C-alpha positions as CSV (number, residue, x, y, z in Angstrom):
1,M,9.6,-19.5,-18.9
2,S,7.3,-18.3,-21.7
3,S,4.1,-16.4,-21.1
4,Y,2.2,-19.5,-22.2
5,D,3.9,-21.6,-19.6
6,E,3.2,-19.0,-17.0
7,V,-0.5,-19.1,-17.9
8,V,-0.6,-22.9,-17.7
9,R,1.2,-22.9,-14.4
10,R,-1.1,-20.2,-12.9
11,R,-4.2,-22.3,-14.0
12,E,-2.7,-25.4,-12.4
13,V,-2.1,-23.6,-9.2
14,N,-5.6,-22.0,-9.2
15,T,-7.0,-25.5,-9.7
16,L,-5.0,-26.8,-6.7
17,Y,-6.3,-23.9,-4.6
18,R,-9.9,-24.6,-5.6
19,K,-9.4,-28.3,-4.8
20,L,-8.1,-27.5,-1.4
21,C,-11.1,-25.3,-0.8
22,F,-13.5,-27.9,-2.2
23,L,-12.1,-30.5,0.3
24,G,-12.8,-28.1,3.2
25,L,-9.1,-27.3,3.7
26,E,-7.7,-23.9,4.6
27,A,-4.5,-22.8,2.9
28,Y,-2.6,-19.8,4.3
29,A,0.9,-18.5,4.8
30,E,3.0,-18.2,7.9
31,P,6.2,-16.2,8.3
32,D,9.2,-18.4,8.1
33,A,12.6,-16.6,8.0
34,E,14.4,-19.8,6.9
35,R,12.6,-19.9,3.6
36,P,13.8,-17.6,0.7
37,A,10.4,-16.0,0.3
38,G,10.1,-15.4,4.1
39,Y,6.9,-17.5,4.5
40,R,5.6,-21.0,4.1
41,V,2.2,-22.2,2.9
42,V,0.2,-24.1,5.6
43,V,-2.7,-26.4,4.9
44,E,-5.1,-27.1,7.7
45,G,-7.6,-29.9,7.9
46,L,-5.5,-32.7,6.3
47,K,-6.3,-35.1,9.1
48,S,-9.9,-35.4,7.7
49,L,-8.5,-37.0,4.5
50,N,-7.1,-40.4,3.7
51,P,-3.3,-40.3,4.6
52,D,-2.3,-41.1,1.0
53,H,-4.5,-38.4,-0.4
54,A,-3.1,-35.9,2.2
55,D,0.5,-36.8,1.4
56,R,-0.2,-36.3,-2.4
57,L,-1.8,-32.9,-1.7
58,M,1.1,-31.8,0.4
59,R,3.6,-32.8,-2.3
60,L,1.6,-30.7,-4.7
61,V,1.6,-27.8,-2.3
62,R,5.4,-28.0,-1.7
63,D,6.1,-28.4,-5.4
64,N,3.9,-25.3,-6.2
65,E,4.6,-23.3,-3.1
66,A,6.0,-20.2,-4.9
67,A,3.2,-20.1,-7.5
68,L,0.6,-20.8,-4.9
69,A,1.8,-17.7,-3.1
70,E,0.7,-15.7,-6.1
71,V,-2.9,-17.0,-5.8
72,L,-3.2,-16.7,-2.0
73,P,-2.8,-12.9,-1.6
74,K,-6.0,-12.4,-3.6
75,R,-7.9,-14.9,-1.4
76,C,-6.0,-15.0,1.9
77,P,-5.9,-12.0,4.2
78,R,-3.2,-13.6,6.3
79,L,-0.7,-13.7,3.4
80,R,-1.4,-10.1,2.6
81,L,-0.5,-9.1,6.1
82,V,2.6,-11.4,6.2
83,R,3.9,-9.7,3.0
84,G,3.3,-6.3,4.6
85,N,0.7,-5.2,2.1
86,G,-1.3,-3.6,4.9
87,P,-4.8,-4.2,6.2
88,V,-7.2,-6.2,4.2
89,P,-10.0,-4.0,2.8
């Protein structure tokens, strides 16, 4: 993947994270030994949305889970602890 593609992907994921926050949803990571990265991204608050909208958002999260994990450590204390990066300052 070229650096341009990486920048575009990162912007798309940042936009997805901001959309989740705007909708009042909380995204964080939980340990999951069955996944290659050792965690899974969880989104809370989906029940407040239209079921079709919630399904579409979850597909986006699943499709972008690895990239979303690059955004979450900067914004999500739980993921930093899961990854073993120590206490959150």
